[in-house]
VEXKOLKOL-977144 format. One line per 4 residues: their letters; for each residue x, y, z of C-alpha. Coordinates in pm, 1 decimal. Example, Ala and Ser with C-alpha at 12.3 -4.5 7.8 and 13.67 -1.06 7.14 Angstrom:
2
as	1230.0,-450.0,780.0 | 1367.0,-106.0,714.0
***
This chain:
479
mqpt	7164.6,-257.9,-1207.1 | 7421.1,-314.3,-929.2 | 7306.4,-451.6,-598.2 | 7308.5,-207.2,-305.1
vekk	7572.4,-285.6,-36.3 | 7458.4,-194.9,314.2 | 7742.4,-41.7,529.0 | 7753.3,-138.4,895.2
pgkv	7855.1,117.0,1152.3 | 8233.0,113.6,1224.6 | 8365.0,-14.5,1558.5 | 8652.1,235.6,1594.5
pwil	8450.5,529.1,1734.2 | 8296.9,307.0,1995.6 | 8638.8,184.5,2100.9 | 8764.6,541.1,2130.5
lava	8466.1,634.4,2339.2 | 8523.8,333.9,2560.6 | 8889.1,421.1,2608.0 | 8804.7,784.6,2677.1
ggva	8541.2,680.2,2924.4 | 8784.4,447.1,3096.6 | 9045.0,720.1,3122.5 | 8790.2,963.8,3259.1
lagi	8672.5,707.4,3511.2 | 9030.0,636.2,3613.2 | 9091.6,1008.6,3654.6 | 8782.2,1044.2,3868.0
laav	8876.8,745.5,4079.8 | 9233.5,879.1,4114.9 | 9107.2,1221.4,4213.2 | 8877.4,1063.8,4469.5
flpv	9087.4,785.0,4610.6 | 9448.8,904.6,4566.0 | 9418.7,1177.6,4829.6 | 9253.2,920.4,5052.5
lvvr	9541.3,681.0,4996.9 | 9791.9,961.9,5047.5 | 9625.3,1068.3,5369.7 | 9619.4,706.8,5484.1
wlgg	9991.3,684.3,5412.6 | 10053.0,1015.0,5586.3 | 9871.5,884.9,5890.3 | 10065.9,561.2,5896.9
edfr	10366.4,456.0,6099.1 | 10600.6,487.0,5801.0 | 10529.4,855.5,5758.0 | 10560.1,921.5,6132.8
klas	10906.1,764.5,6131.4 | 10999.3,953.6,5817.6 | 10880.3,1283.8,5963.8 | 11060.4,1212.2,6292.6
gqis	11383.2,1152.7,6103.4 | 11352.9,1466.9,5894.1 | 11270.5,1682.5,6196.9 | 11562.5,1528.6,6387.4
dalk	11804.2,1608.6,6104.4 | 11678.9,1966.0,6076.8 | 11698.1,2029.1,6452.9 | 12029.7,1843.4,6507.1
tkgd	11879.9,1603.9,6755.4 | 11740.5,1252.8,6782.4 | 11373.2,1246.6,6864.2 | 11028.3,1113.1,6785.0
levl	10684.1,1248.3,6706.4 | 10386.3,1125.9,6900.1 | 10108.9,947.9,6710.0 | 9967.7,1164.5,6430.1
qwss	9596.9,1241.4,6441.2 | 9443.8,1336.0,6105.8 | 9120.3,1521.2,6036.4 | 9066.4,1579.6,5664.6
fsvy	9385.0,1763.1,5562.8 | 9486.6,1875.9,5911.3 | 9717.5,1683.2,6141.3 | 9792.0,1708.3,6513.3
sgsf	10069.8,1560.3,6724.7 | 10097.5,1601.1,7098.4 | 10472.8,1649.1,7092.6 | 10813.9,1597.9,6939.7
lsrt	11064.7,1506.2,7209.6 | 11437.7,1447.3,7189.6 | 11538.0,1111.3,7326.0 | 11635.9,1134.4,7690.2
ndpg	11943.3,912.2,7674.9 | 12064.4,1026.2,7332.7 | 11930.9,1371.5,7240.7 | 12216.5,1467.6,7010.1
dwnw	12353.7,1822.5,6996.2 | 12028.4,1985.1,7116.1 | 11748.8,1874.7,7344.8 | 11406.8,1978.8,7209.4
rihe	11069.9,1970.3,7384.9 | 10803.5,2067.6,7130.0 | 10435.5,2044.6,7227.8 | 10097.2,2086.7,7057.4
irad	10194.3,2062.5,6691.7 | 9919.9,2136.9,6437.8 | 9958.4,2152.2,6059.2 | 9736.8,2217.4,5757.4
ispr	9818.1,2055.6,5422.3 | 9743.9,2193.8,5074.4 | 9564.9,1896.4,4906.2 | 9591.3,2023.4,4548.2
llld	9966.2,1957.4,4539.9 | 9946.9,1599.8,4663.0 | 9883.7,1478.3,4306.6 | 10222.3,1630.4,4216.6
rilr	10379.3,1445.5,4511.6 | 10449.7,1776.3,4687.9 | 10367.3,1794.0,5057.0 | 10298.8,2159.4,5134.7
fsei	10208.3,2274.3,5483.4 | 10014.9,2597.4,5448.1 | 10058.0,2658.0,5821.4 | 10223.5,2486.7,6115.9
svgs	10146.2,2609.7,6465.4 | 10329.3,2501.2,6779.5 | 10213.0,2560.1,7135.1 | 10551.1,2565.9,7306.8
vvla	10917.3,2493.7,7241.4 | 11181.7,2442.5,7510.0 | 11539.4,2421.5,7381.8 | 11846.8,2321.2,7579.5
pgfp	12188.7,2178.9,7486.5 | 12207.2,1803.8,7447.7 | 12527.3,1608.5,7455.9 | 12728.1,1460.9,7169.9
apat	12726.2,1088.6,7113.9 | 13031.9,906.0,7254.4 | 13310.8,834.4,7011.4 | 13305.3,485.2,6863.6
tasa	13551.0,284.6,6659.1 | 13516.2,315.4,6285.2 | 13299.8,47.9,6129.0 | 13062.6,-1.3,5839.5
pvtp	12745.6,204.3,5889.4 | 12443.8,4.8,5991.8 | 12103.0,130.1,5880.6 | 11812.7,38.6,6112.2
pdli	11530.3,-153.0,5940.2 | 11272.3,117.3,6016.7 | 11497.9,380.2,5855.1 | 11529.0,167.4,5541.6
haks	11151.4,149.4,5520.7 | 11122.1,523.2,5586.8 | 11367.1,604.3,5308.8 | 11172.2,394.5,5062.2
sqef	10857.3,581.7,5160.3 | 11036.2,914.2,5119.8 | 11071.9,847.6,4747.5 | 10696.4,904.6,4713.9
lrdv	10739.2,1278.4,4782.4 | 10927.0,1509.6,4548.9 | 10933.3,1804.5,4787.6 | 10821.4,1919.9,5132.3
qiek	10728.3,2288.0,5166.9 | 10624.6,2507.2,5460.4 | 10452.4,2841.5,5406.2 | 10408.4,2960.7,5765.7
levr	10536.8,2851.0,6105.8 | 10415.5,2998.0,6433.6 | 10551.4,2921.7,6781.4 | 10340.0,3072.2,7056.7
nfdl	10595.1,3022.0,7335.1 | 10968.9,2967.2,7282.1 | 11218.9,2912.0,7564.5 | 11595.9,2882.1,7528.4
spns	11775.0,2785.1,7847.6 | 12096.5,2979.8,7922.5 | 12395.1,2756.2,7854.7 | 12764.7,2753.2,7777.5
itqg	12705.7,2746.5,7401.8 | 12513.8,3077.0,7418.1 | 12760.2,3208.5,7682.5 | 12488.1,3225.0,7946.1
wgvk	12222.7,3397.9,7734.3 | 11868.8,3273.6,7678.9 | 11507.8,3377.6,7619.3 | 11174.4,3293.4,7775.7
gvri	10818.3,3323.8,7647.1 | 10898.2,3457.9,7297.5 | 10636.5,3436.8,7021.7 | 10786.3,3355.6,6679.4
vlnm	10621.0,3380.2,6336.6 | 10804.7,3271.1,6019.0 | 10672.9,3320.7,5664.7 | 10870.3,3125.0,5405.5
kkqg	10890.1,3274.2,5056.1 | 11105.6,3221.4,4750.2 | 11281.2,3551.5,4819.8 | 11362.6,3449.0,5177.7
tdfr	11206.7,3394.8,5518.1 | 11032.9,3682.2,5693.0 | 11047.8,3659.6,6072.5 | 10876.3,3838.3,6358.3
lqng	10940.7,3799.1,6731.7 | 10722.1,3946.8,7003.4 | 10707.2,3955.5,7381.3 | 10927.0,3738.0,7595.3
eila	11214.8,3804.3,7830.2 | 11587.7,3799.4,7762.7 | 11778.3,3588.8,8015.1 | 12122.5,3745.9,8054.6
plpw	12433.9,3649.5,8253.5 | 12493.1,4017.6,8338.9 | 12303.6,4163.1,8637.0 | 12248.7,4498.7,8465.6
arnv	12099.2,4333.5,8153.3 | 11830.0,4137.8,8335.7 | 11457.0,4208.6,8319.3 | 11488.5,4307.6,7952.7
tiqq	11183.8,4223.0,7740.3 | 11144.9,4194.1,7364.0 | 10883.8,4436.4,7236.0 | 10936.7,4345.6,6871.2
akgr	11195.1,4206.9,6632.6 | 11133.0,4165.2,6261.9 | 11329.1,4122.1,5943.7 | 11415.3,3880.0,5665.3
fvvp	11662.9,3595.5,5633.5 | 11811.2,3527.5,5290.1 | 12087.5,3267.8,5309.5 | 12346.8,3352.4,5435.8
tcyl	12237.2,3699.9,5556.2 | 11991.9,3811.9,5824.2 | 11842.0,4157.3,5765.2 | 11708.1,4306.4,6088.8
tdlt	11468.8,4589.5,6005.0 | 11347.2,4666.0,6356.8 | 11437.7,4553.0,6707.3 | 11284.5,4714.3,7015.0
lksg	11380.2,4613.9,7369.6 | 11250.8,4746.9,7700.2 | 11446.1,4741.3,8025.3 | 11308.2,4681.7,8370.9
gggl	11361.9,5049.7,8448.3 | 11157.0,5167.7,8150.7 | 11440.8,5230.9,7905.7 | 11397.6,5159.7,7534.1
lsas	11656.8,5033.1,7286.2 | 11610.2,5018.5,6907.5 | 11836.9,4852.9,6651.8 | 11859.8,4763.7,6283.4
gnft	12126.3,4615.2,6058.9 | 12238.2,4294.9,5893.8 | 12455.3,3997.3,5975.3 | 12604.6,3740.4,5740.2
tsps	12764.8,3405.2,5819.5 | 12941.6,3339.6,5488.8 | 13218.2,3343.4,5381.1 | 13296.1,3464.9,5734.8
plgh	13077.5,3619.2,6009.2 | 13033.3,3991.2,5952.4 | 12776.8,4248.1,6061.3 | 12693.6,4616.1,6089.8
grfs	12400.1,4822.1,6211.6 | 12265.2,5118.5,6406.4 | 12154.6,5136.2,6769.2 | 11976.1,5403.3,6969.4
werw	11851.9,5405.7,7326.0 | 11655.5,5625.5,7564.4 | 11690.9,5631.6,7943.9 | 11873.6,5298.0,7947.8
eips	12037.9,5180.3,8269.4 | 12416.5,5213.5,8294.2 | 12577.0,4869.9,8356.5 | 12728.8,4963.4,8693.9
gklg	12465.2,5225.9,8769.8 | 12715.9,5508.9,8727.7 | 12999.4,5639.2,8509.8 | 13335.4,5757.1,8639.1
fglf	13703.9,5730.9,8561.0 | 13885.7,5836.0,8874.3 | 13780.4,6198.9,8912.3 | 13416.3,6165.5,9016.3
dvpa	13122.1,5932.2,8960.7 | 12797.1,6020.4,8786.6 | 12495.3,5801.3,8869.3 | 12253.7,5833.4,8575.7
kmsg	12067.0,5669.1,8289.7 | 12185.2,5689.5,7929.9 | 12040.5,5810.4,7603.1 | 12240.6,5796.0,7283.2
efnl	12319.1,5630.0,6953.8 | 12584.4,5398.9,6812.0 | 12680.7,5323.4,6453.0 | 12830.3,4974.2,6429.6
eews	13054.3,5004.1,6126.4 | 13190.1,4651.0,6140.8 | 13167.6,4346.9,6363.0 | 13354.7,4020.5,6323.3
pssl	13478.5,3757.4,6568.4 | 13815.4,3934.8,6579.8 | 13719.9,4302.6,6567.8 | 13462.0,4562.7,6662.8
qgsg	13451.2,4910.0,6510.6 | 13202.3,5192.3,6546.3 | 13125.8,5534.5,6690.1 | 12848.8,5711.7,6872.6
kvrl	12731.4,5967.0,7125.7 | 12592.8,5934.7,7476.1 | 12396.4,6174.0,7694.5 | 12334.7,6116.2,8064.6
vdar	11985.0,6163.1,8205.3 | 11899.9,6229.9,8571.4 | 12272.9,6267.9,8633.0 | 12424.8,6353.1,8971.1
lepg	12777.3,6422.2,9086.4 | 12923.7,6221.1,9371.3 | 13269.4,6107.1,9487.8 | 13397.5,5802.4,9301.7
rgse	13671.8,5544.6,9323.2 | 14007.7,5718.6,9342.1 | 13845.1,6051.0,9428.5 | 13666.0,5991.7,9758.9
sila	13879.5,6252.8,9933.9 | 13919.5,6507.8,9651.2 | 13563.8,6632.7,9644.3 | 13549.1,6609.3,10023.5
ilsv	13866.2,6823.5,10056.4 | 13740.4,7073.0,9799.4 | 13410.9,7089.0,9983.6 | 13589.1,7167.5,10312.3
itge	13825.3,7421.2,10151.7 | 13550.7,7608.2,9969.8 | 13276.5,7557.9,10226.5 | 13051.9,7430.3,9945.5
prlk	12862.2,7110.9,10046.3 | 12725.3,7065.0,9692.4 | 13067.2,6938.4,9583.6 | 12988.2,6618.1,9772.8
gcpl	12683.0,6559.5,9553.8 | 12467.2,6767.9,9323.0 | 12255.1,6740.6,9006.1 | 12426.8,6791.9,8670.2
ttag	12246.4,6987.7,8400.4 | 12484.9,6863.9,8129.1 | 12669.0,6532.5,8102.8 | 12768.9,6368.4,7775.9
asfe	13044.7,6257.7,7540.7 | 13118.8,6108.7,7200.6 | 13306.7,5781.1,7166.6 | 13477.6,5554.5,6916.8
ilsn	13544.0,5181.7,6946.1 | 13826.7,5009.4,6762.1 | 13874.6,4646.7,6866.8 | 13982.1,4658.0,7234.1
rydi	14038.3,5036.0,7238.6 | 13774.1,5288.5,7343.2 | 13830.2,5658.5,7279.4 | 13593.5,5883.4,7476.7
rdil	13605.3,6239.7,7346.9 | 13420.2,6567.2,7389.1 | 13348.2,6494.1,7754.3 | 13136.3,6769.0,7906.8
veap	13006.4,6763.0,8263.7 | 12860.7,7078.8,8414.2 | 12669.1,7203.6,8715.2 | 12634.4,7578.9,8648.3
gllr	12771.2,7796.1,8926.6 | 12963.4,7504.3,9073.6 | 13191.3,7308.3,8839.2 | 13263.5,7217.6,8478.3
atgs	13482.2,6940.0,8335.2 | 13592.3,6874.3,7976.2 | 13843.2,6640.1,7816.1 | 13902.8,6293.6,7675.0
iris	13992.6,5945.6,7802.0 | 14126.5,5635.7,7627.4 | 14056.5,5284.4,7754.2 | 14289.9,5023.0,7609.7
sgnl	14286.8,4665.6,7739.0 | 14139.3,4790.8,8066.1 | 14402.5,5062.7,8117.4 | 14308.4,5430.7,8149.9
egai	14484.4,5729.0,7996.5 | 14325.4,6071.1,7981.1 | 14339.1,6444.5,8035.2 | 14059.4,6643.8,8198.3
qfgl	14023.1,7018.7,8246.0 | 13851.8,7038.7,8583.6 | 13701.2,7378.5,8653.2 | 13550.5,7528.6,8967.4
dkyl	13333.0,7835.6,8983.8 | 13562.4,8140.9,8996.9 | 13470.3,8224.3,9355.9 | 13525.0,7866.6,9474.1
gskv	13837.3,7817.0,9262.5 | 13999.9,8130.2,9404.9 | 13965.9,7988.3,9755.1 | 14148.1,7672.8,9648.5
adlt	14411.7,7880.3,9467.8 | 14475.5,8089.5,9779.0 | 14505.4,7789.6,10009.1 | 14745.8,7617.2,9769.4
ggel	14971.8,7917.7,9738.6 | 14859.1,7989.8,9383.7 | 14978.9,7650.9,9258.1 | 14638.0,7519.7,9143.1
fqke	14331.4,7653.7,8959.8 | 14501.9,7949.2,8793.4 | 14354.0,7939.8,8440.6 | 14034.5,8143.6,8413.2
engy	13780.3,8094.1,8134.6 | 13408.9,8177.2,8112.4 | 13365.1,8220.9,8485.5 | 13558.4,7909.2,8590.5
lyqp	13909.8,7852.8,8723.0 | 14056.6,7537.5,8564.5 | 14309.3,7278.6,8675.8 | 14452.5,7015.2,8433.9
vkis	14408.2,6661.1,8566.3 | 14575.2,6345.1,8435.6 | 14378.8,6017.5,8451.7 | 14563.7,5686.1,8475.5
gtme	14538.4,5341.2,8631.1 | 14284.7,5076.0,8534.3 | 13908.7,5044.0,8519.7 | 13921.1,4857.9,8851.6
npqn	14162.4,5105.4,9012.0 | 14140.5,5449.3,8845.0 | 14388.6,5716.9,8951.5 | 14421.9,6093.8,8908.6
dlqp	14702.5,6336.3,8988.4 | 14482.6,6609.4,9138.0 | 14454.0,6453.5,9481.6 | 14831.2,6421.6,9553.1
rlaa	14902.4,6764.4,9400.9 | 14625.5,6920.5,9609.6 | 14754.7,6759.3,9929.3 | 15117.5,6853.9,9856.5
amar	15031.3,7215.2,9768.0 | 14828.2,7258.3,10085.8 | 15111.8,7108.5,10291.4 | 15360.4,7350.2,10139.6
tmir	15125.8,7640.6,10210.9 | 15090.8,7539.1,10574.7 | 15467.1,7497.4,10611.1 | 15532.6,7834.1,10451.2
tgaq	15276.1,7992.3,10678.6 | 15442.3,7834.9,10982.5 | 15786.4,7942.9,10863.0 | 15667.3,8298.2,10816.1
ilek	15541.3,8298.5,11171.3 | 15885.0,8181.2,11289.8 | 16056.5,8448.1,11079.0 | 15842.0,8720.8,11225.8
aaga	15914.3,8587.7,11573.7 | 16290.4,8600.6,11509.7 | 16268.5,8954.6,11370.0 | 16072.8,9068.5,11671.1
rggd	16368.2,8975.3,11893.2 | 16595.2,9204.1,11686.9 | 16826.0,8929.9,11558.1 | 16947.1,8866.7,11205.8
psrd	16709.9,8609.0,11055.7 | 16990.0,8468.7,10841.1 | 17212.4,8397.4,11145.6 | 16953.0,8328.8,11409.5
atgq	16883.2,7959.9,11472.8 | 16513.9,8013.1,11417.2 | 16588.1,8200.5,11096.0 | 16810.1,7917.2,10972.2
vfqg	16527.9,7670.6,11033.9 | 16297.8,7901.2,10839.2 | 16540.4,7918.7,10543.9 | 16564.3,7538.8,10530.8
irsl	16189.2,7490.9,10545.6 | 16131.5,7754.1,10277.8 | 16378.3,7583.5,10043.1 | 16207.4,7247.1,10092.5
fapp	15850.3,7360.8,10047.9 | 15878.1,7648.5,9805.5 | 15631.0,7636.3,9515.8 | 15771.0,7449.4,9215.3
snp	15926.5,7690.2,8965.3 | 15776.2,7712.6,8618.2 | 16013.4,7585.4,8349.6
***
């Protein structure tokens, strides 16, 4: 009979349990204390310097964050301010910065801000640093420390950024343009950044573009292209402008889009190219086919609202003379029932076609005008009501307003000169024709006087004067 050998329990399972328990305890301690340590690091001076440097690089400035105040996984800083004596390219004044952090990603060394809100941002140009002689770069001690701390994080992510009040001061870089009081919301996604702008005023260098407010602007930015889905502006006079399109910066700046507007103010308050002026507001549309720094191409239509006819530059005396000749005071100023045109833009050339201006029972004008480098060239068919036009035709000896069509007598008018000094050929032709008529009338009186005395008009001194005058002021013969 063999003796029974008693087996003692093995030690391996207990060791495994001990190791497993130690790992679990370490995991629990890490889960509890690592976020605390991370938050402590985030609230330290190293992180503030690191964040200040990263913000400065992103905003092309040199600035500092105020002390960070942490509450759980939310942080607040009173401001980020560009340095007064050395702001860099841009001078930023950012106030009331609040941010919420997603704690679950801290274990993966990813700092994700679920939302950053900013009370106000004021942006103005800074000034570049003075040129210095080339030398070996010197890294400040605090930057060395900040860079070593940066290695702790693998990535920094922002999901949403909201600025409640954004101001951009007009400056030479923006060619005098700026904004005031704009609310900005950015939502960052893998597909791109969605943006929305609301409220605020556009600060413009042009008097006619002032008091324009932003109703809404929204779209998406996918590097390097900005897709504008909706832009709505409102003018001080109640006009509305809508736009959409896209703009890309690479490989070269290029954009296209569509614009439409209702009852928008005309830049100078009126339209006119040397024949008459039309104070009005505009409604219309424009298709921007291509924009680049060297070219602009597109086409559209415009319709004038609340339009009136009044004498304009280069025509102050034409409408006044026509008013006296016809006895019609409305030619000095009257409402227009129809006023519009189509246009095409090609670089520095503007072709205005299908011009139609009409006040029924008074006048009608059609034609086209080209503006090239500020110079005017055009042809207008200027028509007067048949009754009024016949008076002008009679007093000009039948030289003007001879073509009849649809109840109007028309006179071709050539437009020339410049935008600053428009000219037309109707005024000198009208004055010359009336002068010839008066001379002919006077000569006829002299001829009748000579005939009454029984002399031969061809040999009489008075008759010879008459023959000379008639040869000088006879109506021009048709070729």
